[in-house]
C-alpha positions in Angstrom: 20.0 17.5 -63.3 23.3 19.6 -62.7 24.6 22.3 -64.5 27.9 23.7 -64.5 29.1 27.5 -64.5 30.5 28.3 -68.2 33.1 31.3 -69.1 32.3 33.6 -72.1 34.7 36.3 -72.8 35.9 36.3 -69.5 32.3 36.9 -67.7 31.5 34.3 -65.3 27.9 33.0 -66.4 25.5 31.1 -64.0 23.8 28.3 -65.8 20.0 27.3 -65.1 19.8 24.2 -62.8 16.7 22.0 -62.1 15.6 18.3 -60.7 15.7 15.3 -62.7 11.7 14.7 -64.4 12.0 11.3 -63.7 13.3 11.3 -59.9 10.6 14.2 -59.7 7.7 11.7 -61.0 9.0 8.8 -58.9 9.1 10.3 -55.9 5.7 11.6 -56.4 4.5 8.3 -56.9 5.6 7.1 -53.9 4.5 10.1 -51.6 1.3 9.7 -53.6 0.5 6.0 -52.4 1.3 6.7 -48.9 -1.3 9.7 -48.4 -3.6 7.7 -50.4 -3.7 5.3 -48.0 -4.4 7.5 -45.4 -7.1 10.1 -46.4 -10.1 7.6 -47.5 -10.1 6.0 -44.3 -9.7 9.0 -42.1 -13.7 10.0 -41.7 -14.4 6.4 -41.4 -12.4 5.8 -38.6 -12.8 8.6 -36.8 -16.9 8.1 -37.2 -17.0 4.1 -37.3 -14.6 3.1 -35.0 -13.7 6.0 -32.9 -17.6 6.8 -32.4 -17.2 10.4 -33.3 -19.5 12.5 -34.8 -19.7 13.7 -38.4 -18.9 17.4 -36.9 -16.2 16.4 -35.0 -14.9 14.6 -37.7 -14.8 17.4 -39.8 -13.5 19.4 -37.5 -10.2 17.3 -37.3 -9.8 16.9 -41.1 -10.2 20.8 -41.0 -7.6 20.9 -38.4 -5.6 18.7 -40.9 -5.9 20.9 -43.7 -5.4 24.2 -41.9 -2.4 22.9 -40.2 -1.4 21.8 -43.9 -2.2 25.5 -45.4 0.6 26.4 -42.7 3.0 23.9 -44.0 2.0 25.0 -47.5 2.9 28.8 -46.5 6.3 27.8 -44.7 7.6 25.3 -47.6 6.8 28.3 -50.8 8.7 31.0 -48.3 11.7 28.2 -47.1 11.8 27.0 -51.3 12.7 30.7 -52.2 14.8 31.9 -49.0 16.5 28.7 -47.7 17.8 25.4 -49.1 14.8 23.5 -50.8 16.6 19.9 -50.0 17.3 20.5 -46.5 13.6 21.6 -45.8 12.1 18.8 -48.0 14.2 16.1 -46.2 13.1 17.5 -42.9 9.8 17.6 -43.8 9.7 14.1 -45.2 11.4 13.0 -42.3 8.6 14.3 -39.8 6.0 12.8 -41.7 7.4 9.7 -41.9 8.2 9.4 -37.8 4.2 10.5 -37.3 3.4 7.2 -39.2 5.6 5.4 -37.4 3.6 6.8 -34.3 0.0 6.4 -35.4 1.2 3.0 -36.8 1.3 2.1 -32.5 -0.7 4.9 -31.1 -4.2 5.7 -32.9 -6.7 5.7 -30.1 -8.5 9.0 -29.3 -7.5 11.9 -28.8 -3.8 11.0 -30.0 -4.6 10.5 -33.0 -6.0 13.9 -34.2 -3.0 15.6 -32.7 -0.7 13.0 -35.1 -3.1 13.8 -38.1 -2.5 17.6 -37.3 1.7 17.1 -37.8 1.2 14.9 -40.3 -1.1 17.5 -42.3 1.9 20.4 -41.3 4.5 18.1 -42.8 2.5 17.0 -46.0 2.1 21.0 -46.5 5.5 21.6 -46.8 5.5 18.3 -49.1 3.2 19.5 -51.4 4.2 22.9 -52.2 8.3 22.2 -52.1 7.2 19.1 -54.7 5.4 21.5 -56.9 7.9 23.9 -56.6 11.1 21.7 -57.4 8.3 21.0 -60.7 8.8 24.7 -61.7 12.5 24.8 -62.0 11.7 22.3 -64.8 12.7 24.0 -68.5 13.9 21.1 -70.6 10.1 20.1 -70.6 7.2 22.6 -71.3 5.5 23.6 -67.8 1.9 22.1 -68.6 3.9 18.9 -69.6 5.7 18.7 -66.4 2.6 19.4 -64.1 0.7 17.0 -66.5 2.8 13.9 -65.8 3.9 14.7 -62.3 -0.3 14.8 -61.7 0.0 11.4 -63.8 2.8 9.8 -61.8 0.5 11.0 -58.3 -2.7 9.2 -59.6 -0.7 6.0 -60.4 0.0 6.0 -56.4 -3.6 6.5 -56.0 -4.7 3.5 -57.7 -2.0 1.8 -55.9 -2.9 3.4 -52.5 -7.0 2.8 -52.7 -6.8 -0.6 -54.3 -5.6 -2.0 -51.2 -6.5 0.3 -48.4 -9.9 -1.5 -48.0 -8.3 -4.6 -47.8 -6.2 -3.3 -45.1 -8.2 -0.9 -42.7 -10.3 -4.9 -42.5 -7.0 -6.1 -41.2 -6.8 -3.4 -38.7 -5.9 0.5 -39.1 -2.1 -0.1 -38.0 -1.6 -2.2 -41.4 -2.5 1.0 -42.9 -0.3 3.2 -41.0 2.6 0.6 -41.3 1.7 0.2 -45.4 2.3 4.4 -45.6 5.1 4.5 -43.3 7.0 2.0 -46.1 6.4 4.6 -48.4 7.3 7.7 -47.0 10.6 5.5 -46.0 11.3 5.2 -49.5 10.4 8.5 -50.5 13.0 9.8 -47.9 15.8 7.5 -49.0 14.9 9.4 -52.9 14.8 12.9 -50.9 18.1 12.3 -49.7 19.8 10.8 -52.3 18.7 13.1 -55.6 17.0 16.3 -54.2 20.4 17.8 -53.5 20.7 19.7 -56.6 23.8 21.7 -56.6 23.3 25.6 -57.2 19.5 25.1 -56.5 19.7 27.1 -53.1 21.5 30.0 -54.5 19.5 29.9 -57.7 16.2 30.0 -55.3 18.1 32.9 -53.5 19.3 35.0 -56.5 15.8 35.1 -57.8 14.1 36.2 -54.4 16.4 38.8 -54.2 15.0 39.9 -57.8 11.4 39.4 -57.0 12.0 41.6 -54.3 13.2 44.0 -56.5 10.9 43.5 -59.0 8.3 46.0 -60.3 5.9 42.8 -61.2 2.0 43.3 -60.7 0.3 40.4 -59.9 -2.8 40.2 -62.3 -6.3 40.0 -60.8 -7.2 36.8 -62.5 -4.5 34.7 -60.6 -6.9 35.7 -57.1 -10.2 34.5 -59.2 -8.0 31.0 -60.2 -7.0 30.5 -56.2 -10.9 31.3 -55.7 -11.4 28.4 -57.9 -8.6 26.4 -56.8 -10.4 26.9 -53.5 -14.0 25.7 -54.6 -12.5 22.5 -56.3 -11.0 21.1 -53.2 -13.5 22.2 -51.1 -16.1 19.9 -53.4 -13.3 17.1 -53.8 -13.0 16.7 -50.2 -16.4 15.9 -49.5 -15.8 12.5 -51.6 -12.5 11.6 -49.2 -14.6 12.1 -46.2 -18.5 12.6 -45.7 -19.3 10.7 -49.4 -17.8 7.7 -47.8 -20.3 7.4 -44.6 -23.1 8.7 -47.4 -22.7 5.1 -49.3 -22.3 3.0 -46.2 -25.2 4.6 -44.9 -27.2 3.6 -48.1 -25.5 -0.3 -47.5 -22.8 0.2 -49.8 -19.1 -1.4 -48.8 -16.0 0.2 -47.9 -14.5 -2.2 -50.4 -17.0 -0.4 -52.6 -15.7 3.1 -52.0 -12.6 2.2 -52.5 -12.9 0.6 -55.6 -14.3 4.1 -56.6 -10.7 5.6 -56.4 -9.1 2.8 -58.1 -11.3 3.6 -61.2 -10.6 7.3 -60.6 -6.9 6.6 -60.8 -7.4 4.3 -63.8 -9.4 6.8 -65.9 -7.1 9.4 -64.5 -3.6 7.2 -66.3 -5.5 6.4 -69.5 -7.1 10.0 -69.8 -3.8 11.8 -68.4 -1.6 10.1 -71.1 -3.9 10.9 -73.9 -4.4 14.5 -72.7 -0.2 14.9 -72.6 -0.5 14.2 -76.5 -2.5 17.7 -77.1 -1.8 19.5 -74.0 0.1 22.4 -75.8 -2.6 22.5 -78.9 -5.3 23.4 -75.8 -5.3 26.9 -74.0 -4.5 26.2 -69.9 -7.9 28.5 -69.5 -10.1 26.1 -71.8 -8.8 23.3 -70.3 -9.1 24.3 -66.4 -13.2 26.3 -66.7 -14.2 23.3 -69.2 -12.8 20.5 -66.5 -13.6 22.8 -63.2 -17.7 22.8 -65.1 -17.4 19.3 -66.1 -16.3 18.8 -62.4 -19.7 20.9 -60.7 -21.8 19.1 -62.8 -21.0 16.2 -61.4 -22.5 17.2 -58.1 -25.9 17.5 -59.9 -26.0 13.7 -60.4 -24.9 13.0 -56.9 -28.1 15.1 -55.7 -30.0 11.9 -57.3 -27.8 9.4 -56.3 -28.9 6.7 -54.6 -27.7 3.5 -56.0 -23.9 2.5 -57.1 -24.0 2.7 -60.5 -24.9 6.1 -60.2 -22.5 7.1 -57.9 -19.8 5.5 -60.2 -21.6 7.3 -63.2 -21.1 10.6 -61.2 -17.5 10.0 -60.1 -16.8 9.5 -63.7 -18.0 13.0 -65.0 -15.8 14.4 -62.2 -12.8 12.5 -63.1 -13.0 13.6 -66.4 -13.4 17.1 -65.5 -10.2 16.7 -62.5 -8.3 15.2 -66.1 -8.6 18.6 -67.6 -8.4 21.0 -64.6 -6.4 19.8 -61.8 -3.0 19.5 -63.2 -3.5 22.8 -65.3 -4.2 25.2 -62.7 -0.8 25.2 -61.4 0.8 25.5 -64.4 -2.1 28.4 -64.9 -0.7 29.9 -62.0 2.8 29.7 -63.2 2.2 31.2 -66.3 0.8 34.9 -64.7 3.0 34.7 -61.5 6.1 36.7 -60.9 8.7 34.8 -62.7 11.5 35.2 -59.5 8.7 34.0 -57.2 8.0 30.6 -58.0 8.0 29.3 -54.6 5.5 32.2 -53.4 2.6 31.4 -56.1 2.7 27.3 -55.8 2.9 28.2 -52.3 0.1 30.5 -52.1 -1.9 27.9 -54.8 -1.1 25.1 -52.3 -2.5 26.9 -49.3 -6.0 27.8 -51.3 -6.3 24.2 -52.0 -5.7 23.2 -48.4 -8.5 26.3 -47.3 -11.0 24.3 -49.2 -9.7 20.8 -48.1 -9.9 22.3 -44.2 -13.8 23.9 -45.1 -15.2 21.4 -47.1 -15.4 18.3 -44.3 -17.0 20.8 -41.7 -18.9 22.5 -44.2 -20.1 19.1 -45.2 -20.5 18.1 -41.5 -22.8 20.8 -40.4 -24.9 21.1 -43.7 -25.6 17.1 -43.5 -26.3 17.3 -39.5 -28.8 19.9 -39.8 -30.2 19.7 -43.2 -29.2 17.2 -45.7 -27.0 15.5 -48.6 -28.8 17.0 -51.1 -28.8 20.8 -50.0 -24.6 20.0 -49.4 -24.5 19.1 -53.0 -27.0 21.2 -54.7 -24.5 24.5 -53.0 -21.5 23.0 -53.9 -22.6 23.2 -57.3 -23.6 27.2 -57.2 -20.3 27.7 -55.3 -18.2 26.3 -58.4 -20.4 27.9 -60.9 -19.8 31.3 -59.1 -16.1 31.0 -59.1 -15.8 29.3 -62.5 -18.0 32.5 -64.2 -15.9 34.8 -61.9 -12.4 33.4 -63.5 -13.9 33.6 -66.9 -14.8 37.0 -66.4 -11.3 38.3 -64.9 -9.6 36.3 -67.5 -11.3 38.0 -70.7 -10.4 41.4 -68.7 -6.5 40.2 -68.4 -6.3 39.7 -72.1 -7.6 42.5 -73.1 -5.2 44.5 -70.9 
């Protein structure tokens, strides 16, 4: 949305400008749909088709997430100090070109190289979309992130509902469909994200931030650690658990259905939560949701049948509904108001770090230990960060 400058008593006042919320949600949907066609089959493709070990597959996914971290950092810096529209258009264009290349060239090691480029581009995109979301002031910040997360998960439902079918007909169909989604995403960015005055507004905020005496509260680092552990655990469902389920005799379609179920529950759950979100303390939703999320891994330790995997994933999904969309809102609430891009870039970096460490950590523990050891250790790591965040938040409130 664009606002004009106005005159008041001869003094020219600069009014706030922001992205149209509906446009942000629709573009989030197309980006999420495209991404949801890629990540469910990445480890399966490398392990079952390209015949790479779980450790090698974990290293590649770790590299993808490391490239995403670099993109996250650049995305936050460029949003604050350059032109947000230009960097987003370039990022989406790079992702689109990479996906088109993967459609035709997907053997080893070309697959891994293109995956790293895609990770870098998506890292930029995730931070930039979150940073655009922080510009919206006509809607409560928590509702903005809640609705953005809702549309993202509608995309997850759409992508995961068809990825198993597409993968059975050839990986080129998966990458071709993802290219189509990112192509629509690119068109929407070109038409609607060039918000007049936003680049100057970001530059002014960055200038104020450089002179600010704002002291970052310690609790923000605990929240970042919690986000790291949350997504380190989450990516195990996107990677090694797929192989675990197929080793137990379940099919790729069984696995992809879990993500469809996850998305459907999130759509209804987020819609219900949105009605009460302003009444619930953000710390409560994040900490309770993270505790449920961690508890799902205790169920997973004993899971040997498909219904047990469904129960574990449903508990995880309820925790995700409460915690995941509120983590960026909490970070936004306690960070420097003049450095929104930097704060969201830092958060997405820790999210990507968790996604980077998770597959390698999982692969190493599986190859040298067992799935039960992996799931137990993940529960302990998450519980540590939950308790640490709770303690530091209480200290922050008293201060």
